[in-house]
N, CA and C atoms as a LAMMPS dump frame, in Angstrom:
ITEM: TIMESTEP
0
ITEM: NUMBER OF ATOMS
444
ITEM: BOX BOUNDS ff ff ff
-5.0000000000000000e+02 5.0000000000000000e+02
-5.0000000000000000e+02 5.0000000000000000e+02
-5.0000000000000000e+02 5.0000000000000000e+02
ITEM: ATOMS id mol type element x y z
1 1 1 N -441.26 -440.349 19.842
2 1 2 C -441.151 -439.261 20.974
3 1 3 C -442.17 -439.828 21.7
4 2 1 N -442.065 -439.509 23.156
5 2 2 C -443.111 -439.928 23.684
6 2 3 C -444.074 -438.537 24.434
7 3 1 N -444.818 -438.958 24.728
8 3 2 C -445.827 -437.493 24.962
9 3 3 C -446.12 -437.432 26.479
10 4 1 N -446.228 -436.373 26.874
11 4 2 C -446.712 -436.643 28.516
12 4 3 C -447.971 -436.318 28.552
13 5 1 N -448.65 -436.757 29.385
14 5 2 C -450.275 -436.535 29.387
15 5 3 C -450.326 -435.857 30.995
16 6 1 N -451.233 -434.358 31.062
17 6 2 C -451.4 -434.225 32.127
18 6 3 C -453.441 -434.122 31.701
19 7 1 N -453.814 -435.053 33.591
20 7 2 C -454.869 -435.331 33.488
21 7 3 C -455.574 -434.033 33.903
22 8 1 N -456.445 -432.723 33.967
23 8 2 C -456.83 -432.147 35.07
24 8 3 C -458.575 -432.101 35.051
25 9 1 N -459.108 -432.836 36.244
26 9 2 C -461.017 -432.787 36.205
27 9 3 C -460.802 -432.648 37.789
28 10 1 N -462.716 -432.589 37.598
29 10 2 C -463.158 -432.08 39.038
30 10 3 C -462.339 -433.521 40.054
31 11 1 N -462.356 -433.14 41.14
32 11 2 C -461.524 -434.15 42.287
33 11 3 C -463.178 -435.758 42.616
34 12 1 N -462.778 -436.565 42.373
35 12 2 C -460.943 -437.48 42.47
36 12 3 C -460.955 -437.698 41.097
37 13 1 N -461.543 -437.406 40.043
38 13 2 C -461.51 -437.759 38.529
39 13 3 C -460.428 -438.262 38.209
40 14 1 N -459.219 -437.245 37.928
41 14 2 C -458.303 -436.986 37.701
42 14 3 C -457.465 -438.213 37.972
43 15 1 N -457.29 -438.257 39.605
44 15 2 C -456.461 -439.423 40.282
45 15 3 C -456.961 -440.758 40.309
46 16 1 N -458.668 -440.936 40.033
47 16 2 C -459.221 -442.154 39.907
48 16 3 C -458.452 -442.987 38.287
49 17 1 N -458.44 -441.891 37.251
50 17 2 C -458.173 -442.07 36.151
51 17 3 C -456.609 -442.515 35.696
52 18 1 N -456.054 -441.825 36.171
53 18 2 C -454.825 -442.512 36.543
54 18 3 C -454.32 -443.332 36.948
55 19 1 N -454.904 -443.479 38.43
56 19 2 C -455.122 -445.382 38.893
57 19 3 C -455.274 -446.261 37.526
58 20 1 N -456.497 -446.519 37.338
59 20 2 C -457.075 -447.59 36.348
60 20 3 C -456.035 -447.023 35.201
61 21 1 N -455.473 -446.49 35.018
62 21 2 C -454.433 -446.627 33.89
63 21 3 C -452.949 -447.135 33.961
64 22 1 N -452.992 -446.834 35.324
65 22 2 C -451.637 -447.511 35.755
66 22 3 C -452.142 -448.456 36.353
67 23 1 N -453.243 -449.372 36.031
68 23 2 C -453.34 -451.013 36.208
69 23 3 C -452.905 -451.725 35.342
70 24 1 N -453.166 -451.028 34.189
71 24 2 C -452.906 -451.257 32.986
72 24 3 C -451.746 -451.452 32.111
73 25 1 N -451.161 -450.009 32.215
74 25 2 C -449.936 -449.607 32.146
75 25 3 C -449.008 -449.194 32.981
76 26 1 N -448.287 -450.229 34.346
77 26 2 C -447.988 -449.683 35.374
78 26 3 C -446.801 -448.814 34.911
79 27 1 N -445.953 -449.181 33.615
80 27 2 C -444.812 -448.428 33.531
81 27 3 C -444.743 -446.608 32.997
82 28 1 N -446.31 -446.369 32.923
83 28 2 C -446.778 -445.287 32.372
84 28 3 C -446.29 -443.939 32.916
85 29 1 N -446.175 -444.266 34.763
86 29 2 C -446.451 -443.398 35.749
87 29 3 C -445.907 -442.108 35.406
88 30 1 N -444.961 -442.13 35.186
89 30 2 C -443.919 -441.11 35.07
90 30 3 C -444.527 -439.661 33.627
91 31 1 N -445.056 -440.735 32.759
92 31 2 C -444.922 -439.757 31.931
93 31 3 C -446.859 -439.698 31.488
94 32 1 N -448 -439.704 33.531
95 32 2 C -448.818 -439.297 33.205
96 32 3 C -449.147 -438.739 34.806
97 33 1 N -449.372 -437.576 34.557
98 33 2 C -449.791 -436.899 36.231
99 33 3 C -450.973 -436.618 36.025
100 34 1 N -451.587 -436.399 37.037
101 34 2 C -453.271 -436.1 37.618
102 34 3 C -453.273 -434.553 38.074
103 35 1 N -453.986 -433.712 38.448
104 35 2 C -454.098 -432.708 39.18
105 35 3 C -455.786 -432.312 38.922
106 36 1 N -456.045 -433.109 40.603
107 36 2 C -457.814 -433.372 40.809
108 36 3 C -457.931 -431.444 41.281
109 37 1 N -459.145 -431.379 40.966
110 37 2 C -459.356 -430.169 41.534
111 37 3 C -461.171 -429.905 42.658
112 38 1 N -460.418 -429.727 43.162
113 38 2 C -461.624 -429.778 44.852
114 38 3 C -462.563 -428.546 44.134
115 39 1 N -463.361 -428.666 45.343
116 39 2 C -464.671 -427.672 44.679
117 39 3 C -464.064 -426.034 45.368
118 40 1 N -464.636 -425.147 44.877
119 40 2 C -464.692 -423.867 45.101
120 40 3 C -463.073 -423.439 45.763
121 41 1 N -462.216 -424.224 45.045
122 41 2 C -460.494 -423.791 44.614
123 41 3 C -460.635 -422.597 43.85
124 42 1 N -459.761 -421.847 44.518
125 42 2 C -459.746 -420.727 43.795
126 42 3 C -458.599 -420.75 42.491
127 43 1 N -459.515 -420.203 41.217
128 43 2 C -458.675 -420.879 39.837
129 43 3 C -457.473 -420.413 39.603
130 44 1 N -456.746 -419.328 40.262
131 44 2 C -455.518 -419.367 40.441
132 44 3 C -454.394 -420.611 41.043
133 45 1 N -455.261 -421.009 42.034
134 45 2 C -454.663 -421.716 42.932
135 45 3 C -453.785 -423.516 41.644
136 46 1 N -455.244 -423.632 41.077
137 46 2 C -455.206 -424.607 40.621
138 46 3 C -454.591 -424.213 38.895
139 47 1 N -454.501 -423.028 38.656
140 47 2 C -453.394 -422.78 37.623
141 47 3 C -451.959 -422.861 37.469
142 48 1 N -452.23 -422.528 39.194
143 48 2 C -450.431 -422.615 39.666
144 48 3 C -449.873 -423.977 39.418
145 49 1 N -450.72 -424.399 40.027
146 49 2 C -450.46 -426.259 40.501
147 49 3 C -450.528 -427.143 38.974
148 50 1 N -450.951 -426.579 37.924
149 50 2 C -451.145 -426.962 36.79
150 50 3 C -450.289 -426.992 36.036
151 51 1 N -449.729 -425.132 36.102
152 51 2 C -448.472 -425.066 35.562
153 51 3 C -447.23 -425.531 35.803
154 52 1 N -447.392 -425.892 37.199
155 52 2 C -446.199 -427.198 37.785
156 52 3 C -445.912 -428.368 37.23
157 53 1 N -447.299 -428.928 37.421
158 53 2 C -447.391 -429.926 36.697
159 53 3 C -447.149 -430.25 35.438
160 54 1 N -447.056 -429.483 34.515
161 54 2 C -446.591 -429.598 33.345
162 54 3 C -445.149 -429.368 32.581
163 55 1 N -445.045 -428.019 33.767
164 55 2 C -443.379 -428.184 33.161
165 55 3 C -442.606 -429.639 33.831
166 56 1 N -443.145 -429.748 35.069
167 56 2 C -441.995 -430.951 35.91
168 56 3 C -442.512 -432.103 34.671
169 57 1 N -443.313 -432.767 33.801
170 57 2 C -443.386 -433.466 33.168
171 57 3 C -442.078 -433.398 32.072
172 58 1 N -441.057 -432.725 31.39
173 58 2 C -440.056 -432.133 30.797
174 58 3 C -440.707 -433.084 29.601
175 59 1 N -441.643 -433.436 29.028
176 59 2 C -441.61 -433.971 27.902
177 59 3 C -441.469 -433.087 27.027
178 60 1 N -441.193 -433.526 25.865
179 60 2 C -441.094 -432.55 24.419
180 60 3 C -442.512 -432.318 23.683
181 61 1 N -443.628 -433.194 23.975
182 61 2 C -445.284 -432.565 24.126
183 61 3 C -445.888 -433 24.893
184 62 1 N -447.001 -432.384 24.935
185 62 2 C -447.954 -432.659 26.044
186 62 3 C -449.74 -432.955 25.493
187 63 1 N -450.13 -433.606 25.715
188 63 2 C -451.76 -433.977 26.002
189 63 3 C -451.915 -433.659 27.059
190 64 1 N -452.741 -432.476 27.448
191 64 2 C -453.497 -431.775 28.838
192 64 3 C -455.31 -432.414 28.126
193 65 1 N -455.674 -433.15 29.078
194 65 2 C -457.275 -433.441 28.949
195 65 3 C -457.882 -433.342 30.208
196 66 1 N -458.973 -432.764 29.515
197 66 2 C -460.178 -432.199 31.05
198 66 3 C -461.455 -433.242 30.659
199 67 1 N -461.982 -432.993 32.302
200 67 2 C -463.216 -433.656 31.927
201 67 3 C -464.481 -433.066 30.999
202 68 1 N -464.964 -431.704 31.338
203 68 2 C -465.955 -431.181 31.051
204 68 3 C -465.839 -429.641 30.105
205 69 1 N -466.15 -429.196 29.136
206 69 2 C -466.02 -428.257 28.135
207 69 3 C -466.03 -427.418 29.376
208 70 1 N -465.979 -426.033 29.143
209 70 2 C -466.266 -424.857 29.726
210 70 3 C -466.342 -424.824 31.45
211 71 1 N -465.678 -425.98 31.947
212 71 2 C -465.263 -425.913 33.253
213 71 3 C -464.29 -425.691 34.06
214 72 1 N -464.194 -425.809 35.086
215 72 2 C -462.992 -424.577 35.802
216 72 3 C -461.707 -425.255 35.415
217 73 1 N -461.662 -426.913 35.521
218 73 2 C -460.457 -427.588 34.871
219 73 3 C -460.072 -427.284 33.767
220 74 1 N -460.925 -427.671 32.721
221 74 2 C -460.741 -426.86 31.167
222 74 3 C -460.432 -425.004 31.126
223 75 1 N -461.167 -424.656 32.111
224 75 2 C -460.601 -423.369 31.87
225 75 3 C -459.428 -423.225 31.855
226 76 1 N -459.093 -423.78 32.883
227 76 2 C -457.629 -423.541 33.865
228 76 3 C -456.556 -424.279 32.467
229 77 1 N -457.189 -425.368 32.158
230 77 2 C -455.803 -425.927 31.436
231 77 3 C -455.898 -425.04 29.671
232 78 1 N -456.728 -424.405 29.324
233 78 2 C -456.841 -423.137 28.176
234 78 3 C -455.84 -422.331 28.652
235 79 1 N -455.761 -421.898 29.674
236 79 2 C -454.369 -421.022 30.277
237 79 3 C -452.976 -421.304 30.462
238 80 1 N -453.006 -422.774 30.482
239 80 2 C -451.972 -423.525 30.879
240 80 3 C -450.971 -423.869 29.721
241 81 1 N -451.339 -423.926 29.003
242 81 2 C -450.872 -425.203 27.83
243 81 3 C -450.279 -423.777 26.262
244 82 1 N -450.56 -422.525 26.483
245 82 2 C -449.451 -421.368 25.983
246 82 3 C -448.391 -421.485 26.307
247 83 1 N -447.501 -421.872 25.469
248 83 2 C -445.947 -422.226 25.089
249 83 3 C -445.67 -423.252 25.751
250 84 1 N -446.125 -424.14 25.534
251 84 2 C -446.056 -425.569 25.303
252 84 3 C -446.429 -425.991 24.317
253 85 1 N -445.448 -427.069 23.992
254 85 2 C -445.848 -427.715 22.384
255 85 3 C -446.875 -429.267 23.229
256 86 1 N -448.299 -428.691 22.997
257 86 2 C -449.108 -429.158 23.278
258 86 3 C -450.823 -429.005 23.136
259 87 1 N -451.441 -430.154 23.213
260 87 2 C -453.152 -429.853 22.608
261 87 3 C -454.084 -430.42 23.603
262 88 1 N -454.824 -430.023 24.033
263 88 2 C -455.75 -430.15 24.631
264 88 3 C -457.35 -430.491 24.752
265 89 1 N -457.748 -431.124 24.929
266 89 2 C -459.174 -432.419 24.688
267 89 3 C -459.801 -432.311 26.057
268 90 1 N -461.018 -432.05 25.964
269 90 2 C -461.957 -431.826 26.951
270 90 3 C -463.243 -433.681 26.733
271 91 1 N -463.874 -433.589 27.679
272 91 2 C -464.636 -434.848 27.922
273 91 3 C -463.718 -436.494 28.234
274 92 1 N -462.347 -436.129 29.092
275 92 2 C -461.828 -437.886 28.725
276 92 3 C -462.723 -438.622 29.014
277 93 1 N -462.402 -439.885 28.872
278 93 2 C -462.952 -440.859 29.851
279 93 3 C -462.142 -441.816 29.556
280 94 1 N -461.783 -443.055 30.423
281 94 2 C -461.252 -444.123 30.561
282 94 3 C -460.324 -444.976 28.699
283 95 1 N -461.635 -444.864 28.04
284 95 2 C -460.776 -445.556 26.827
285 95 3 C -460.665 -444.972 26.052
286 96 1 N -460.71 -443.616 25.7
287 96 2 C -459.888 -442.815 25.226
288 96 3 C -458.333 -442.658 25.992
289 97 1 N -458.734 -442.562 27.571
290 97 2 C -456.838 -442.2 28.232
291 97 3 C -456.335 -443.956 27.953
292 98 1 N -456.945 -444.587 27.702
293 98 2 C -455.627 -445.705 27.636
294 98 3 C -455.265 -445.984 26.041
295 99 1 N -456.538 -445.72 25.157
296 99 2 C -455.229 -445.582 24.194
297 99 3 C -454.514 -444.448 23.742
298 100 1 N -454.468 -443.259 24.499
299 100 2 C -453.601 -442.407 24.442
300 100 3 C -452.132 -442.682 25.004
301 101 1 N -452.481 -443.667 26.229
302 101 2 C -451.101 -444.054 26.697
303 101 3 C -450.275 -445.451 25.825
304 102 1 N -451.025 -446.115 24.994
305 102 2 C -450.806 -447.183 24.587
306 102 3 C -449.896 -446.857 23.115
307 103 1 N -450.733 -445.006 22.781
308 103 2 C -449.756 -444.767 21.741
309 103 3 C -449.28 -443.323 21.541
310 104 1 N -448.797 -443.133 22.923
311 104 2 C -447.819 -442.287 23.35
312 104 3 C -446.789 -441.741 22.355
313 105 1 N -446.339 -442.445 22.219
314 105 2 C -444.573 -442.073 20.677
315 105 3 C -444.987 -441.873 19.564
316 106 1 N -446.335 -441.786 19.54
317 106 2 C -447.035 -441.295 18.404
318 106 3 C -446.46 -439.358 18.207
319 107 1 N -447.052 -438.592 17.099
320 107 2 C -447.012 -437.325 16.906
321 107 3 C -448.002 -436.636 17.694
322 108 1 N -448.019 -435.965 18.467
323 108 2 C -449.489 -435.164 19.163
324 108 3 C -450.532 -435.549 18.157
325 109 1 N -450.098 -434.828 17.045
326 109 2 C -451.853 -434.52 16.109
327 109 3 C -452.233 -436.167 16.076
328 110 1 N -451.696 -437.524 15.812
329 110 2 C -451.741 -438.327 15.672
330 110 3 C -452.521 -438.589 16.835
331 111 1 N -451.973 -438.343 18.104
332 111 2 C -452.238 -438.832 19.107
333 111 3 C -453.903 -437.944 19.423
334 112 1 N -454.211 -437.204 18.94
335 112 2 C -455.415 -436.437 19.565
336 112 3 C -456.384 -437.19 18.585
337 113 1 N -455.913 -437.3 17.207
338 113 2 C -457.161 -438.092 16.634
339 113 3 C -457.368 -439.303 17.052
340 114 1 N -456.443 -439.749 17.809
341 114 2 C -456.933 -441.23 18.289
342 114 3 C -457.196 -441.299 19.793
343 115 1 N -457.157 -440.548 20.587
344 115 2 C -457.931 -439.901 21.33
345 115 3 C -459.307 -439.787 21.32
346 116 1 N -459.609 -438.719 20.654
347 116 2 C -461.082 -438.338 19.898
348 116 3 C -461.922 -439.754 19.501
349 117 1 N -461.171 -440.712 18.45
350 117 2 C -461.988 -441.743 17.967
351 117 3 C -462.401 -442.445 19.056
352 118 1 N -461.198 -442.569 20.246
353 118 2 C -460.968 -444.165 21.512
354 118 3 C -462.392 -443.208 22.29
355 119 1 N -462.069 -441.82 22.48
356 119 2 C -463.31 -441.314 23.846
357 119 3 C -465.042 -441.921 22.927
358 120 1 N -465.059 -441.914 21.479
359 120 2 C -466.009 -441.912 20.81
360 120 3 C -467.025 -442.895 20.554
361 121 1 N -465.927 -444.228 19.911
362 121 2 C -466.362 -445.47 19.574
363 121 3 C -466.354 -445.973 21.115
364 122 1 N -466.051 -445.529 22.084
365 122 2 C -466.331 -446.406 23.219
366 122 3 C -467.685 -446.483 23.934
367 123 1 N -468.663 -445.325 23.576
368 123 2 C -469.862 -445.196 23.977
369 123 3 C -470.762 -445.628 22.947
370 124 1 N -471.485 -446.509 23.715
371 124 2 C -472.589 -447.138 23.001
372 124 3 C -473.27 -447.581 24.099
373 125 1 N -474.815 -448.214 23.458
374 125 2 C -475.948 -448.674 24.213
375 125 3 C -475.341 -450.487 24.583
376 126 1 N -475.898 -450.57 25.424
377 126 2 C -475.352 -452.352 25.43
378 126 3 C -476.52 -452.845 26.026
379 127 1 N -477.497 -453.834 24.968
380 127 2 C -478.683 -454.002 25.305
381 127 3 C -478.202 -454.831 26.715
382 128 1 N -479.222 -455.659 27.367
383 128 2 C -479.058 -456.39 28.483
384 128 3 C -479.824 -458.061 28.418
385 129 1 N -480.167 -458.016 27.196
386 129 2 C -481.024 -459.436 26.826
387 129 3 C -480.135 -460.259 25.366
388 130 1 N -480.046 -461.055 25.982
389 130 2 C -479.521 -462.36 25.237
390 130 3 C -479.584 -462.368 23.519
391 131 1 N -481.264 -462.133 22.984
392 131 2 C -481.295 -462.099 21.768
393 131 3 C -480.986 -460.788 21.037
394 132 1 N -480.801 -459.376 21.635
395 132 2 C -480.348 -458.661 21.405
396 132 3 C -478.75 -458.285 20.509
397 133 1 N -477.927 -459.079 21.957
398 133 2 C -476.575 -458.953 22.175
399 133 3 C -475.804 -460.49 21.111
400 134 1 N -476.574 -461.27 20.625
401 134 2 C -475.591 -462.298 19.798
402 134 3 C -476.925 -462.172 18.509
403 135 1 N -476.334 -462.826 17.645
404 135 2 C -477.156 -463.278 16.133
405 135 3 C -477.442 -464.718 16.593
406 136 1 N -478.358 -465.313 16.648
407 136 2 C -478.329 -467.157 16.917
408 136 3 C -478.999 -467.547 15.886
409 137 1 N -478.289 -468.616 15.526
410 137 2 C -478.251 -469.355 14.153
411 137 3 C -479.79 -470.08 14.146
412 138 1 N -480.363 -469.615 13.313
413 138 2 C -481.374 -470.675 13.447
414 138 3 C -481.652 -471.949 12.512
415 139 1 N -481.612 -473.093 13.4
416 139 2 C -481.299 -474.579 12.469
417 139 3 C -482.521 -474.96 12.176
418 140 1 N -483.52 -474.61 13.227
419 140 2 C -484.886 -475.214 12.634
420 140 3 C -485.766 -474.228 11.938
421 141 1 N -486.018 -474.699 10.809
422 141 2 C -487.681 -473.963 10.209
423 141 3 C -488.829 -473.852 11.011
424 142 1 N -488.955 -474.181 12.173
425 142 2 C -490.145 -474.444 13.029
426 142 3 C -489.746 -473.702 14.079
427 143 1 N -489.053 -473.378 14.069
428 143 2 C -489.207 -472.808 15.304
429 143 3 C -489.093 -471.112 15.515
430 144 1 N -489.64 -470.422 15.751
431 144 2 C -489.995 -468.629 16.371
432 144 3 C -489.477 -468.491 17.644
433 145 1 N -489.816 -467.242 17.346
434 145 2 C -489.074 -466.404 18.297
435 145 3 C -490.125 -465.376 18.241
436 146 1 N -490.815 -465.523 19.475
437 146 2 C -492.084 -464.504 19.592
438 146 3 C -492.025 -463.446 20.312
439 147 1 N -490.76 -463.109 20.594
440 147 2 C -490.245 -462.247 22.112
441 147 3 C -490.285 -460.345 20.585
442 148 1 N -490.434 -459.795 21.178
443 148 2 C -490.486 -458.364 20.46
444 148 3 C -489.332 -457.166 21.122
């Protein structure tokens, strides 16, 4: 069962995320739609557009993703998902979205679990110096690393 995916985010994030995904998964275009929410747009206009996209997906189940919990895109999405076999997740990022698209044939509850794991596991501090990124094998007993 393929899941439809609706992105609802502040402009131009939804479209940008969709384009990134289509670069990796060009066949996902029909299952992935994006709604950019312009600043100062009437939430009712956004709600109608989101409902039309959701209905237009024609998918048996839909995962709706928004950027920020409590912001207009999320608030609108909460109103739109009623009456659809759907789930709503806020805090979308690209690794989360790539994982969702990769596993979009799985049941919706499993997909939500994968989305949350993919999104959170991709957030990490990355060191910029080699000694912190790589474990160095010390073959010389007399060699000392004096960096702190």
